[in-house]
Backbone as JSON Lines, residues from 0, in Angstrom:
{"i":0,"aa":"M","n":[-2.51,3.14,-6.49],"ca":[-2.21,4.54,-6.26],"c":[-2.21,4.8,-4.76]}
{"i":1,"aa":"A","n":[-1.39,5.73,-4.36],"ca":[-1.32,6.16,-2.97],"c":[-0.67,7.53,-2.94]}
{"i":2,"aa":"L","n":[-0.61,8.1,-1.76],"ca":[0.05,9.39,-1.56],"c":[1.15,9.19,-0.52]}
{"i":3,"aa":"Q","n":[2.17,10.02,-0.59],"ca":[3.24,9.98,0.39],"c":[3.51,11.37,0.9]}
{"i":4,"aa":"K","n":[3.78,11.44,2.21],"ca":[4.03,12.73,2.85],"c":[4.59,12.49,4.24]}
{"i":5,"aa":"T","n":[5.35,13.44,4.74],"ca":[5.76,13.4,6.13],"c":[4.57,13.87,6.97]}
{"i":6,"aa":"V","n":[4.16,13.06,7.92],"ca":[3.03,13.42,8.77],"c":[3.48,13.48,10.22]}
{"i":7,"aa":"T","n":[2.81,14.32,10.98],"ca":[3.07,14.45,12.41],"c":[1.82,14.02,13.15]}
{"i":8,"aa":"L","n":[1.97,13.04,14.02],"ca":[0.84,12.53,14.8],"c":[1.14,12.63,16.28]}
{"i":9,"aa":"K","n":[0.1,12.82,17.06],"ca":[0.25,12.89,18.52],"c":[0.17,11.48,19.12]}
{"i":10,"aa":"T","n":[1.03,11.22,20.08],"ca":[0.97,9.96,20.8],"c":[-0.07,10.07,21.91]}
{"i":11,"aa":"N","n":[-0.33,8.98,22.59],"ca":[-1.26,8.98,23.73],"c":[-0.74,9.84,24.88]}
{"i":12,"aa":"F","n":[0.55,10.15,24.84],"ca":[1.16,10.96,25.9],"c":[1.22,12.44,25.53]}
{"i":13,"aa":"G","n":[0.67,12.79,24.35],"ca":[0.6,14.17,23.94],"c":[1.82,14.7,23.2]}
{"i":14,"aa":"T","n":[2.81,13.85,22.96],"ca":[3.98,14.3,22.22],"c":[3.77,14.08,20.72]}
{"i":15,"aa":"D","n":[4.44,14.89,19.9],"ca":[4.36,14.75,18.46],"c":[5.44,13.81,17.95]}
{"i":16,"aa":"V","n":[5.08,12.98,16.97],"ca":[6.04,12.1,16.32],"c":[5.91,12.3,14.82]}
{"i":17,"aa":"D","n":[7.05,12.52,14.15],"ca":[7.07,12.68,12.7],"c":[7.32,11.34,12.03]}
{"i":18,"aa":"F","n":[6.58,11.08,10.96],"ca":[6.78,9.88,10.15],"c":[7.11,10.35,8.74]}
{"i":19,"aa":"T","n":[8.37,10.21,8.37],"ca":[8.83,10.65,7.06],"c":[8.32,9.69,5.99]}
{"i":20,"aa":"N","n":[7.79,10.26,4.9],"ca":[7.29,9.48,3.77],"c":[6.23,8.46,4.18]}
{"i":21,"aa":"A","n":[5.31,8.89,5.03],"ca":[4.19,8.02,5.39],"c":[3.4,7.69,4.13]}
{"i":22,"aa":"Y","n":[2.81,6.53,4.1],"ca":[2.09,6.01,2.95],"c":[0.59,6.15,3.22]}
{"i":23,"aa":"I","n":[-0.09,6.95,2.41],"ca":[-1.5,7.25,2.62],"c":[-2.31,6.62,1.5]}
{"i":24,"aa":"R","n":[-3.24,5.74,1.86],"ca":[-4.02,5.09,0.8],"c":[-5.5,5.0,1.16]}
{"i":25,"aa":"V","n":[-6.29,4.98,0.12],"ca":[-7.74,4.83,0.26],"c":[-8.03,3.37,0.54]}
{"i":26,"aa":"D","n":[-8.67,3.1,1.67],"ca":[-9.0,1.72,2.03],"c":[-10.32,1.3,1.41]}
{"i":27,"aa":"S","n":[-11.31,2.19,1.43],"ca":[-12.61,1.87,0.85],"c":[-13.37,3.14,0.51]}
{"i":28,"aa":"V","n":[-14.3,3.0,-0.44],"ca":[-15.16,4.12,-0.83],"c":[-16.57,3.59,-1.0]}
{"i":29,"aa":"K","n":[-17.54,4.28,-0.4],"ca":[-18.95,3.97,-0.58],"c":[-19.6,5.14,-1.31]}
{"i":30,"aa":"V","n":[-20.34,4.82,-2.36],"ca":[-20.95,5.86,-3.2],"c":[-22.46,5.74,-3.14]}
{"i":31,"aa":"D","n":[-23.12,6.89,-3.01],"ca":[-24.58,6.95,-3.01],"c":[-25.0,8.15,-3.86]}
{"i":32,"aa":"K","n":[-25.38,7.88,-5.1],"ca":[-25.75,8.92,-6.08],"c":[-24.62,9.92,-6.24]}
{"i":33,"aa":"N","n":[-24.75,11.13,-5.69],"ca":[-23.76,12.19,-5.89],"c":[-22.87,12.43,-4.67]}
{"i":34,"aa":"F","n":[-22.8,11.45,-3.78],"ca":[-22.08,11.63,-2.53],"c":[-21.21,10.4,-2.28]}
{"i":35,"aa":"A","n":[-20.0,10.6,-1.78],"ca":[-19.1,9.49,-1.47],"c":[-18.54,9.63,-0.07]}
{"i":36,"aa":"Q","n":[-18.31,8.49,0.55],"ca":[-17.64,8.42,1.85],"c":[-16.45,7.49,1.69]}
{"i":37,"aa":"A","n":[-15.29,7.98,2.1],"ca":[-14.06,7.22,1.94],"c":[-13.37,7.0,3.28]}
{"i":38,"aa":"L","n":[-12.79,5.83,3.43],"ca":[-11.98,5.52,4.59],"c":[-10.52,5.55,4.12]}
{"i":39,"aa":"V","n":[-9.71,6.39,4.76],"ca":[-8.32,6.6,4.34],"c":[-7.4,6.2,5.49]}
{"i":40,"aa":"Q","n":[-6.4,5.4,5.17],"ca":[-5.44,4.94,6.17],"c":[-4.06,5.54,5.91]}
{"i":41,"aa":"T","n":[-3.4,5.94,6.99],"ca":[-2.02,6.39,6.92],"c":[-1.16,5.3,7.53]}
{"i":42,"aa":"H","n":[-0.19,4.84,6.75],"ca":[0.7,3.77,7.18],"c":[2.1,4.32,7.4]}
{"i":43,"aa":"K","n":[2.83,3.69,8.29],"ca":[4.21,4.09,8.56],"c":[5.04,3.99,7.29]}
{"i":44,"aa":"E","n":[4.78,2.97,6.51],"ca":[5.43,2.74,5.22],"c":[4.52,1.85,4.4]}
{"i":45,"aa":"K","n":[4.84,1.65,3.13],"ca":[4.0,0.79,2.29],"c":[3.88,-0.58,2.95]}
{"i":46,"aa":"D","n":[2.67,-1.06,3.08],"ca":[2.36,-2.34,3.74],"c":[2.81,-2.38,5.19]}
{"i":47,"aa":"G","n":[3.01,-1.22,5.79],"ca":[3.44,-1.15,7.18],"c":[2.28,-0.95,8.13]}
{"i":48,"aa":"Q","n":[2.6,-0.69,9.36],"ca":[1.64,-0.49,10.44],"c":[0.72,0.7,10.14]}
{"i":49,"aa":"V","n":[-0.58,0.52,10.43],"ca":[-1.54,1.61,10.27],"c":[-1.34,2.57,11.44]}
{"i":50,"aa":"L","n":[-1.08,3.84,11.11],"ca":[-0.88,4.86,12.12],"c":[-2.15,5.62,12.44]}
{"i":51,"aa":"E","n":[-3.0,5.77,11.4],"ca":[-4.2,6.58,11.56],"c":[-5.22,6.14,10.51]}
{"i":52,"aa":"Q","n":[-6.47,6.25,10.87],"ca":[-7.56,5.94,9.96],"c":[-8.62,7.02,10.1]}
{"i":53,"aa":"K","n":[-9.01,7.63,8.98],"ca":[-9.98,8.72,9.01],"c":[-10.99,8.56,7.89]}
{"i":54,"aa":"G","n":[-12.18,9.11,8.11],"ca":[-13.21,9.12,7.09],"c":[-13.35,10.5,6.47]}
{"i":55,"aa":"Y","n":[-13.66,10.52,5.18],"ca":[-13.85,11.77,4.45],"c":[-15.11,11.65,3.6]}
{"i":56,"aa":"S","n":[-15.83,12.74,3.46],"ca":[-17.03,12.79,2.64],"c":[-16.85,13.87,1.58]}
{"i":57,"aa":"F","n":[-17.39,13.62,0.4],"ca":[-17.27,14.6,-0.67],"c":[-18.31,14.32,-1.75]}
{"i":58,"aa":"E","n":[-18.52,15.32,-2.61],"ca":[-19.44,15.16,-3.73],"c":[-18.8,14.26,-4.77]}
{"i":59,"aa":"Y","n":[-19.59,13.33,-5.28],"ca":[-19.13,12.34,-6.23],"c":[-19.75,12.61,-7.59]}
{"i":60,"aa":"A","n":[-18.95,12.61,-8.64],"ca":[-19.45,12.82,-10.0],"c":[-19.64,11.46,-10.67]}
{"i":61,"aa":"I","n":[-20.88,11.05,-10.79],"ca":[-21.18,9.71,-11.31],"c":[-20.6,9.48,-12.71]}
{"i":62,"aa":"N","n":[-20.45,10.54,-13.51],"ca":[-19.89,10.41,-14.85],"c":[-18.39,10.74,-14.89]}
{"i":63,"aa":"G","n":[-17.79,10.88,-13.72],"ca":[-16.38,11.23,-13.64],"c":[-15.49,10.01,-13.55]}
{"i":64,"aa":"L","n":[-14.3,10.22,-13.01],"ca":[-13.34,9.13,-12.81],"c":[-13.91,8.1,-11.84]}
{"i":65,"aa":"N","n":[-13.24,6.96,-11.72],"ca":[-13.72,5.95,-10.77],"c":[-13.67,6.51,-9.35]}
{"i":66,"aa":"P","n":[-14.44,5.94,-8.43],"ca":[-14.55,6.5,-7.07],"c":[-13.21,6.63,-6.33]}
{"i":67,"aa":"I","n":[-12.3,5.7,-6.53],"ca":[-11.02,5.77,-5.83],"c":[-10.19,6.94,-6.37]}
{"i":68,"aa":"A","n":[-10.16,7.1,-7.68],"ca":[-9.42,8.22,-8.28],"c":[-10.03,9.55,-7.82]}
{"i":69,"aa":"Q","n":[-11.36,9.62,-7.77],"ca":[-12.0,10.85,-7.3],"c":[-11.65,11.12,-5.84]}
{"i":70,"aa":"T","n":[-11.52,10.07,-5.05],"ca":[-11.15,10.25,-3.64],"c":[-9.75,10.85,-3.53]}
{"i":71,"aa":"Y","n":[-8.78,10.31,-4.26],"ca":[-7.42,10.86,-4.22],"c":[-7.42,12.31,-4.68]}
{"i":72,"aa":"N","n":[-8.15,12.61,-5.74],"ca":[-8.22,14.0,-6.22],"c":[-8.82,14.92,-5.17]}
{"i":73,"aa":"H","n":[-9.83,14.44,-4.46],"ca":[-10.44,15.25,-3.39],"c":[-9.44,15.46,-2.25]}
{"i":74,"aa":"L","n":[-8.77,14.4,-1.83],"ca":[-7.81,14.52,-0.73],"c":[-6.76,15.59,-1.02]}
{"i":75,"aa":"K","n":[-6.29,15.64,-2.26],"ca":[-5.24,16.58,-2.63],"c":[-5.71,18.03,-2.58]}
{"i":76,"aa":"T","n":[-7.02,18.26,-2.46],"ca":[-7.54,19.63,-2.33],"c":[-7.59,20.08,-0.87]}
{"i":77,"aa":"L","n":[-7.41,19.16,0.06],"ca":[-7.52,19.47,1.49],"c":[-6.18,19.96,2.04]}
{"i":78,"aa":"P","n":[-6.21,20.96,2.94],"ca":[-4.97,21.5,3.51],"c":[-4.08,20.45,4.17]}
{"i":79,"aa":"E","n":[-4.67,19.45,4.81],"ca":[-3.85,18.45,5.5],"c":[-3.08,17.54,4.55]}
{"i":80,"aa":"F","n":[-3.44,17.58,3.27],"ca":[-2.75,16.77,2.26],"c":[-1.88,17.62,1.34]}
{"i":81,"aa":"A","n":[-1.68,18.88,1.69],"ca":[-0.81,19.75,0.9],"c":[0.59,19.16,0.9]}
{"i":82,"aa":"G","n":[1.22,19.16,-0.22],"ca":[2.59,18.66,-0.31],"c":[2.71,17.16,-0.47]}
{"i":83,"aa":"T","n":[1.58,16.48,-0.66],"ca":[1.66,15.03,-0.88],"c":[2.21,14.74,-2.27]}
{"i":84,"aa":"V","n":[2.78,13.57,-2.41],"ca":[3.34,13.12,-3.68],"c":[2.63,11.83,-4.07]}
{"i":85,"aa":"D","n":[2.22,11.72,-5.34],"ca":[1.63,10.47,-5.82],"c":[2.69,9.38,-5.83]}
{"i":86,"aa":"C","n":[2.29,8.19,-5.44],"ca":[3.22,7.06,-5.54],"c":[2.46,5.8,-5.91]}
């Protein structure tokens, strides 16, 4: 599972660059009781260059879906992931 979306990132020179249909995937998830920390990577395309890597924290439901599925569901609630498409 992954997400796809056009993302805009700043270069080292301060200019914005758009990446159409960037591929966003969960790289790893660490779970501790009711809390999870996820590392999410944005790629230029599937199996392409990593453009950005960010960490996210959220409440984890131990009796819920698997940690990766819960991470994707959490990401889709965040404003920066509005308009993403499952792929």
